C-alpha positions, 0 to 999 in steps of 0.5 A, spaced: 631 239 676 628 246 674 633 250 678 631 256 674 624 256 677 627 257 684 630 264 681 627 270 685 627 277 682 624 283 686 622 288 682 621 293 687 628 292 690 633 298 689 638 292 687 638 292 679 635 286 676 641 284 672 645 284 679 640 280 682 640 275 677 647 274 677 647 273 684 641 268 683 645 264 677 651 264 682 647 260 687 645 255 682 651 254 679 655 253 686 649 248 688 648 244 681 652 238 679 658 238 675 655 237 668 650 243 669 649 247 663 647 254 662 641 255 658 642 261 653 641 268 654 634 268 650 631 262 654 633 265 661 630 272 658 623 268 656 623 264 662 624 269 667 620 275 663 626 280 663 629 284 658 635 280 654 640 286 656 638 284 663 641 277 662 647 279 658 649 284 664 648 278 669 652 273 664 658 279 663 658 279 671 659 272 672 664 272 666 668 277 669 668 273 676 671 267 672 665 263 674 663 262 666 666 262 660 663 263 652 663 256 649 660 259 642 658 266 641 651 264 643 653 258 649 656 260 655 659 254 660 660 253 667 668 254 669 670 248 673 676 252 676 672 258 677 666 254 680 671 251 685 674 257 687 667 260 688 666 254 693 673 255 697 673 262 698 675 264 705 669 265 710 669 271 714 668 278 712 670 284 717 666 290 719 670 296 722 665 299 727 666 306 730 664 305 737 660 301 742 653 300 740 651 303 747 653 310 745 650 310 738 644 315 738 637 312 736 637 315 729 644 312 728 642 306 731 636 305 726 641 307 720 646 302 722 641 296 723 638 297 716 645 296 714 646 290 718 640 287 715 643 288 708 650 285 711 647 279 714 642 277 708 648 277 703 652 273 708 647 268 709 646 268 701 653 267 700 654 262 706 660 266 709 660 269 716 661 276 719 666 279 724 666 286 727 672 290 729 673 296 733 679 300 730 685 302 735 684 309 739 684 315 734 691 317 737 694 310 737 701 309 735 703 307 728 707 301 730 700 298 734 696 300 728 700 296 723 700 290 728 692 291 728 692 291 721 696 285 720 692 281 725 685 283 721 688 281 715 689 274 717 682 273 720 678 276 714 678 276 706 676 284 706 673 289 710 667 294 710 668 301 713 662 303 718 661 309 722 663 316 724 671 315 724 672 318 717 669 325 720 676 326 723 683 326 722 684 319 724 691 315 724 689 308 725 683 309 720 688 312 715 693 307 716 688 302 714 685 305 708 692 306 705 693 298 705 692 296 698 693 288 700 686 288 704 680 289 700 676 294 703 669 297 702 667 304 704 659 305 704 655 311 703 662 315 703 667 317 698 675 316 698 681 319 694 684 312 695 682 308 688 683 301 691 677 302 696 670 300 693 665 305 694 658 303 695 654 309 695 647 312 694 644 314 687 640 320 689 638 321 682 632 316 681 629 319 688 630 326 686 626 324 679 620 321 683 620 327 687 620 332 681 614 328 678 610 329 684 612 336 685 609 337 678 603 334 679 602 338 685 604 345 682 609 346 687 615 350 684 618 354 689 624 350 693 628 352 699 633 347 702 634 346 710 641 343 712 645 343 719 651 345 714 654 352 713 652 353 706 651 349 700 658 348 699 660 340 701 664 341 708 671 338 707 672 334 714 679 330 712 683 330 706 682 322 704 674 321 705 667 324 706 660 322 706 656 322 700 651 326 704 655 332 704 654 333 697 646 332 698 644 339 699 648 342 693 645 336 689 638 337 690 639 344 689 642 344 682 638 338 680 631 342 681 634 349 678 636 344 672 629 342 672 627 350 671 624 350 678 624 356 682 630 356 687 632 362 690 637 363 696 633 367 700 629 361 702 635 357 704 636 356 711 643 353 714 646 352 721 640 348 723 643 343 728 637 343 733 630 345 734 631 352 737 635 354 731 630 351 726 624 354 730 628 361 730 629 361 722 622 359 720 619 364 725 624 369 721 622 367 714 615 367 716 615 374 719 619 377 712 614 373 708 620 369 705 617 362 705 618 357 699 612 352 697 617 346 699 623 345 704 627 340 702 631 338 708 637 335 709 635 329 713 628 326 716 631 329 723 631 336 721 624 335 717 621 333 724 623 339 727 621 343 721 614 340 722 614 341 729 616 349 728 610 350 723 605 347 728 608 352 733 608 358 728 601 356 725 604 354 719 599 349 715 603 343 712 602 342 706 597 348 705 602 353 706 609 349 706 610 342 704 616 338 707 620 333 704 626 329 708 631 324 706 633 317 709 626 314 710 627 311 717 621 307 720 620 312 726 613 314 729 615 321 729 616 321 722 610 317 720 607 321 714 613 324 712 614 325 705 622 323 704 627 321 699 629 314 701 636 312 702 638 305 700 641 303 707 639 295 706 641 295 698 648 298 700 649 293 706 647 288 701 651 290 695 657 291 700 658 284 702 657 281 695 662 286 692 667 285 697 666 277 696 667 278 688 673 282 689 676 277 693 674 271 688 677 275 682 683 280 684 683 283 677 676 285 678 675 291 673 668 294 673 671 300 677 671 302 684 664 306 685 657 302 685 651 306 686 644 304 689 638 307 687 634 312 692 627 311 692 621 316 694 616 315 700 610 320 699 607 322 705 602 327 708 607 333 708 607 334 701 601 337 698 598 342 693 599 349 696 594 354 697 597 359 693 602 359 687 
């Protein structure tokens, strides 16, 4: 049986090819008979039309997890013990959710849905189950939190943190995150705890694709619109923060380093509502200080900017181009140029990496995994009337 004809690699996916290949090879090994033999790296490279280095990285990932071992410098073999361990892994991963789903607003609900698509697809591929848990109240007592954590550890092999609980000084969450015995993953957020894996977006690929488009359109003057007070990332609590907190400063520094014209006079802060956006853009227009492009913190703010420009007779994209961040599939964002946050890829990778750390507690590949952002071109980005 030619198992390798079943391998599917998606070159449009935000997941790296070597990562996809490693997971496909793992699936084949787990379902293959005991006498299954791996072809050489060169052979797999030729069969799948991928670079040899991609296969080498995939094999290294399988070797690190104890599934394969090197028999000779050129020959890898399946480890019987490793394979048995992979198959017998406990079947349940826990998702710590922030609140009742009925209380989640439309935009955050769609974001969570994209993460869950990644969770469920990965769980289906790995033949494991997912359970959802809600933490005790933020002000609950330490003894009750400890009991909750012990009960959680008996039911799951590890947990994935999802949601807004990290936006406050939350006693149960902090107590859980300090626990080094239970494998944990934080998605789209960063933490000071080095035992917790962080699966976060890599903003650089999306920014580079946007840069290429801007150079084609001869757009040079860039401003940022955000709901934060400044470009300095806010410090909400001492042990965790969303990676998006650094988004505005990253884009600002990126375009400045690429010799775009980034002037502080074009930036707009504290835009947490449509009236705030409308007033600020009206003032910029009156002062003659509109840039050629506004990079918006997210698609919601971008939609407000577009609405405000319509009210103020500012032509998009002739007088002003607008770029969002997230790439959510909503009608009001149709046609919006935006940097695409890899929600699905992060969700998928979170499950796979958590399972990997359960199987191989001595995992040494670091505590940060980055998933590439993309770029969606749209009608809100175009050649300016004037330079």
